[in-house]
C-alpha positions in Angstrom: -9.9 -65.1 -26.4 -9.5 -63.4 -23.0 -10.2 -59.7 -22.7 -9.2 -57.4 -19.9 -9.6 -53.8 -18.8 -6.5 -52.2 -17.2 -5.9 -49.1 -15.1 -3.2 -47.9 -12.7 -4.8 -44.5 -11.9 -2.2 -42.7 -14.1 -2.8 -43.5 -17.8 -6.6 -44.1 -17.7 -8.5 -47.3 -18.5 -7.1 -49.4 -21.4 -8.4 -52.5 -23.0 -6.2 -55.6 -23.5 -7.2 -58.2 -26.1 -5.0 -60.9 -24.5 -3.0 -62.0 -21.5 0.2 -61.1 -23.3 -1.0 -57.6 -24.0 -2.1 -57.2 -20.4 1.3 -58.3 -19.2 2.9 -55.5 -21.3 0.6 -53.0 -19.7 1.5 -54.3 -16.2 5.2 -54.1 -16.9 4.9 -50.5 -18.3 3.1 -49.2 -15.2 5.0 -47.1 -12.7 2.3 -47.7 -10.0 2.0 -51.5 -9.5 0.2 -51.1 -6.2 -2.5 -49.0 -7.9 -3.1 -51.5 -10.7 -6.8 -52.7 -11.1 -7.8 -55.3 -13.6 -11.3 -56.2 -14.9 -11.6 -59.7 -16.4 -14.3 -59.8 -19.0 -17.4 -61.8 -17.8 -16.6 -60.9 -14.2 -18.3 -58.2 -12.2 -15.5 -56.3 -10.3 -12.1 -54.7 -10.5 -9.4 -56.8 -8.8 -5.9 -55.9 -7.7 -2.7 -57.2 -9.4 -2.2 -59.5 -6.4 -5.6 -61.1 -6.8 -5.1 -61.4 -10.5 -1.8 -63.3 -10.0 -3.5 -65.9 -8.0 -5.3 -67.0 -11.1 -2.9 -65.8 -13.8 0.8 -66.2 -13.0 3.2 -63.9 -14.8 4.1 -65.1 -18.3 7.7 -65.7 -19.3 9.2 -63.8 -22.2 9.2 -67.0 -24.3 5.5 -67.4 -23.7 4.7 -64.0 -25.0 3.8 -63.4 -28.5 5.0 -60.6 -30.6 2.0 -58.5 -29.7 3.3 -55.4 -28.0 1.1 -52.7 -26.7 2.3 -49.5 -28.1 3.2 -47.0 -25.5 3.0 -43.4 -26.4 6.5 -42.0 -25.7 5.1 -38.5 -25.3 2.5 -39.4 -22.7 4.6 -38.7 -19.7 6.3 -35.5 -21.0 2.8 -34.2 -22.0 1.5 -34.9 -18.5 4.6 -33.1 -17.0 4.1 -30.3 -19.5 0.5 -29.9 -18.4 1.5 -29.5 -14.8 4.3 -27.1 -15.7 1.8 -24.9 -17.7 -0.6 -24.9 -14.7 2.2 -23.9 -12.4 3.3 -21.1 -14.7 -0.3 -19.8 -15.0 -0.6 -19.9 -11.2 2.6 -18.0 -10.7 1.6 -15.4 -13.3 -1.8 -14.9 -11.7 -0.3 -14.4 -8.2 2.3 -12.0 -9.6 -0.4 -10.1 -11.4 -2.6 -9.8 -8.3 0.5 -8.7 -6.3 1.4 -6.0 -8.9 -2.2 -4.7 -9.1 -2.5 -4.5 -5.4 0.7 -2.6 -5.0 0.0 -0.2 -7.8 -3.6 0.5 -6.7 -2.9 0.5 -3.0 -3.8 3.9 -1.6 -0.9 5.6 0.3 -2.2 7.8 3.1 -0.1 10.7 4.5 -0.7 12.8 7.6 -2.3 16.2 6.8 -3.2 19.3 8.9 -6.0 18.6 11.4 -9.4 20.0 10.6 -11.1 22.6 12.8 -14.5 23.9 11.6 -17.2 26.1 13.0 -20.9 25.7 12.1 -22.0 28.4 9.6 -25.1 30.5 10.2 -28.3 28.6 9.3 -30.1 29.7 6.2 -33.3 30.2 8.1 -31.7 32.6 10.5 -30.9 35.9 8.7 -29.0 38.8 10.3 -31.3 40.9 12.4 -31.1 44.3 14.1 -32.4 43.4 17.5 -32.8 47.0 18.7 -35.1 47.8 15.7 -37.0 44.6 16.4 -37.5 45.6 20.1 -38.8 49.0 18.9 -41.2 47.4 16.5 -42.6 45.1 19.2 -42.9 47.9 21.7 -44.8 50.1 19.2 -47.0 47.1 18.3 -47.8 46.4 21.9 -47.9 50.1 23.0 -45.7 49.4 26.0 -42.1 49.0 26.9 -40.6 45.5 27.3 -39.1 44.6 30.7 -35.5 43.7 31.0 -36.0 40.0 31.2 -38.2 40.0 28.1 -35.6 42.0 26.2 -32.8 39.6 27.3 -34.7 36.5 26.2 -35.7 38.2 22.9 -32.0 38.9 22.2 -31.0 35.4 23.1 -33.6 33.8 20.9 -32.7 35.8 17.8 -28.9 35.8 18.2 -28.5 32.2 19.5 -26.1 31.3 16.7 -23.6 33.8 18.0 -24.0 32.5 21.5 -24.0 28.7 20.9 -20.7 28.0 19.3 -20.7 24.6 17.5 -17.4 23.2 16.3 -15.9 20.0 14.9 -12.3 19.0 15.1 -10.6 15.9 13.6 -7.3 14.4 12.6 -6.9 14.0 8.9 -5.0 11.9 6.4 -4.9 12.5 2.6 -4.1 10.5 -0.5 -4.8 10.4 -4.2 -8.2 9.1 -3.3 -9.1 12.1 -1.2 -9.1 12.7 2.6 -10.2 10.7 5.6 -11.0 12.0 9.1 -10.8 10.3 12.4 -10.6 11.2 16.2 -13.6 13.4 15.5 -14.6 15.7 18.4 -17.8 17.8 18.3 -18.2 20.6 20.9 -20.9 23.1 21.9 -19.8 26.2 23.8 -22.9 27.8 25.5 -22.3 31.5 26.2 -26.0 32.4 26.7 -25.6 32.4 30.5 -28.6 30.0 30.7 -29.1 26.3 30.6 -29.8 24.7 27.2 -31.9 21.6 27.8 -31.3 19.8 24.5 -29.6 20.0 21.2 -29.3 17.6 18.2 -26.2 18.0 16.0 -25.6 16.5 12.6 -22.2 15.6 11.2 -22.0 16.1 7.4 -19.5 14.6 5.0 -18.8 16.7 1.9 -17.8 15.1 -1.5 -17.8 17.1 -4.8 -19.6 20.0 -3.1 -22.4 17.8 -2.0 -23.1 16.8 1.6 -24.6 13.8 3.2 -25.5 13.1 6.9 -22.8 10.8 8.3 -23.9 10.8 12.0 -26.2 12.4 14.5 -25.3 13.4 18.1 -27.6 14.3 21.0 -26.6 16.8 23.7 -28.6 17.0 26.9 -28.3 19.7 29.6 -25.7 22.0 28.1 -24.4 24.1 30.9 -23.1 27.7 30.3 -20.0 27.4 32.5 -18.6 24.2 30.9 -18.2 23.2 27.2 -20.1 20.1 26.1 -18.5 17.7 23.7 -18.9 14.3 22.0 -16.3 12.1 20.5 -16.5 9.2 18.0 -14.0 6.6 16.8 -15.7 6.4 13.4 -13.7 7.2 10.3 -15.2 9.4 7.5 -13.9 9.7 3.9 -14.6 12.7 1.8 -13.4 16.2 0.8 -14.3 17.7 4.2 -16.7 17.4 7.2 -18.9 20.0 8.9 -21.5 20.2 11.6 -24.8 22.0 12.1 -27.7 22.2 14.6 -30.8 20.2 13.7 -32.8 21.1 16.9 -32.3 23.2 20.0 -34.5 23.6 23.1 -33.9 26.0 26.0 -36.8 26.4 28.5 -34.9 29.1 30.4 -35.5 31.7 27.7 -38.5 30.1 25.9 -36.4 29.1 22.9 -37.1 26.3 20.3 -35.1 26.0 17.1 -35.6 23.6 14.2 -33.6 23.7 10.9 -36.6 22.5 8.9 -39.1 25.2 9.8 -38.7 28.9 9.0 -41.2 30.1 11.5 -41.7 27.3 14.0 -43.1 29.2 16.9 -44.5 32.6 17.7 -44.6 35.5 15.2 -42.2 36.2 12.4 -40.6 38.9 14.5 -39.8 36.4 17.2 -39.7 33.2 15.2 -38.0 31.0 17.8 -40.2 31.9 20.7 -42.0 28.9 22.4 -43.5 28.6 25.9 -42.6 25.9 28.4 -45.3 23.3 28.3 
């Protein structure tokens, strides 16, 4: 008895116990060009054309009553499978679209920000006249005009070096974001400031983090110095402060991390030009 394996790439591989059964499978196929047949005791799949060279098609009279049962639900099930996949895909895409639109942050233009650096914690208010008196008594001599001027500048520098930050702002339910950020230093000491390092801070829930650092060199007293950045910052607010300042012209060195970096406690920011 002849045995065959049959496939047309649609219904999978089926076994035929006779040539008559195989003919029924061939007739029921919707893809004759894709039909492949394996004749038992051979060693390869062959096409329908190659099979016909050895086994011509049987007539209806030659066929026996053996009929290969064809599942009437096979094609509808396959179509139903693709319909379900399509519906799942449509549902998934719709879900993503809805989530994106409902969670998409809508930004609105808000009032621009303009902020001035606050007085550093290591620089308390000071009565300069009293300080000069204490120093003169301690040294048992009067201070000359230049020394008095430099002493005032070193201990009131925060009032004479105006540090500001300005930025455009947008707001949403997620908070605020800042852009077109401009940082400026207005030197009103009347003397050249050689160097300054400025930090940009971003505030979120009353906590700050350093977002960026800017270096200023040769800050003149007749022209405002400024730095701009195209970075965007997100948070509740932004601010600036001085990390370091150096002015050889009036023997001045400031550092935010040191309470008494140079000189005595009465003149804490004094430093000599090296």
